[in-house]
PLY file of the C-alpha trace (Angstrom):
ply
format ascii 1.0
element vertex 68
property float x
property float y
property float z
element edge 67
property int vertex1
property int vertex2
end_header
17.88 -40.42 -0.28
14.81 -42.36 -1.58
12.25 -40.19 0.51
9.92 -38.34 -1.24
9.93 -34.44 -0.75
6.42 -32.83 -0.08
6.04 -29.67 0.25
5.16 -28.44 3.69
1.51 -28.18 4.74
1.59 -24.60 6.80
-0.61 -25.73 9.85
-4.12 -22.88 10.47
-3.00 -20.27 12.53
-5.58 -20.48 15.44
-5.23 -17.06 16.58
-6.67 -14.14 14.49
-4.87 -12.34 11.95
-2.73 -9.73 13.24
-2.83 -6.89 10.69
-1.06 -4.22 12.90
2.23 -3.28 11.69
5.74 -5.45 12.50
7.25 -4.43 15.69
10.66 -3.16 15.09
13.21 -3.65 18.07
15.49 -0.62 18.00
18.97 -0.86 19.25
18.82 2.92 20.30
16.30 4.89 22.29
14.66 8.04 20.29
13.98 11.09 22.06
10.26 12.33 22.10
12.05 15.31 19.66
13.58 13.13 17.48
10.49 10.57 17.09
8.74 13.64 16.01
11.04 15.07 13.76
11.15 11.24 12.33
7.48 11.22 11.95
7.44 14.69 10.40
10.08 13.33 7.67
8.28 10.31 7.26
4.86 12.09 6.19
6.73 14.37 3.82
6.57 17.21 5.86
9.58 18.05 7.02
11.64 20.36 4.91
15.27 20.38 5.46
15.40 23.99 6.60
12.97 22.81 9.24
15.40 20.29 11.04
18.66 20.85 13.17
21.23 19.57 10.83
22.49 16.97 12.86
19.14 14.90 13.31
18.17 15.79 9.57
21.53 13.94 8.81
20.78 10.80 11.39
17.33 10.43 9.24
18.68 10.99 6.06
21.64 8.00 6.47
18.28 5.79 7.39
16.82 6.14 4.21
15.77 8.48 0.83
12.75 10.44 1.10
10.23 8.06 -0.87
8.57 9.79 -4.00
4.91 10.70 -3.60
0 1
1 2
2 3
3 4
4 5
5 6
6 7
7 8
8 9
9 10
10 11
11 12
12 13
13 14
14 15
15 16
16 17
17 18
18 19
19 20
20 21
21 22
22 23
23 24
24 25
25 26
26 27
27 28
28 29
29 30
30 31
31 32
32 33
33 34
34 35
35 36
36 37
37 38
38 39
39 40
40 41
41 42
42 43
43 44
44 45
45 46
46 47
47 48
48 49
49 50
50 51
51 52
52 53
53 54
54 55
55 56
56 57
57 58
58 59
59 60
60 61
61 62
62 63
63 64
64 65
65 66
66 67
């Protein structure tokens, strides 16, 4: 193995830079109300008393509330 290891040079991307967030492939579909609940939760506007216990536990199982 005498071949020299050169760092890979990435070719420039011809397409414009895409600054939009990456698309997340979900393995299950959310209903509109679940989406609204999740958005409110992520925005920090959701109180535990505002959501039904079941959907709150589903959201809580996916991650902790970020400190703001």
